C-alpha positions, 0 to 999 in steps of 0.5 A, a space after each residue: 241616191 244623193 244625200 241631202 246636206 245638213 242644216 249645219 253644212 248649209 249654214 257654213 257654206 253660206 257664211 263661207 261664201 259671204 266672207 269670201 265675197 267680203 274679202 273680194 270687196 276689200 281687195 277690190 277697194 285696195 286696188 282701186 285706191 292704189 290706182 287712184 293714188 297713182 293717178 292723183 300723183 300724176 295729175 299733181 306732178 303734171 299740173 302747172 303752177 297757176 299761182 306764182 305768188 299766193 300773197 298777191 292782191 286780188 284785182 278789183 277787190 271791192 267788185 269781187 267782195 260784192 259778187 261773193 256777197 251777192 252769191 252768198 245772199 242768193 244761196 241763203 235767201 237773205 238780204 245782201 246787207 245782212 251778210 258781213 264778209 270778214 276776210 277772203 283768202 285764196 285757196 
């Protein structure tokens, strides 16, 4: 005849399983993070430099500012004349 586990044994077993699951999740996060760092390093090393001079002037600056102003006004639902762009930097 089999003995029924006590309440304490069941609680310890449940808590143990939860902590083992949490440890597995943490290890999985470390592994995925390491894989992402390696892939990001490869991507940045292989990416060609598209901008040789970051200080170069934007061609057709007034048209660019007008387009950015119109896009911001559309997103905010405001009038274009209510938007004042102070500066534009390349990122």
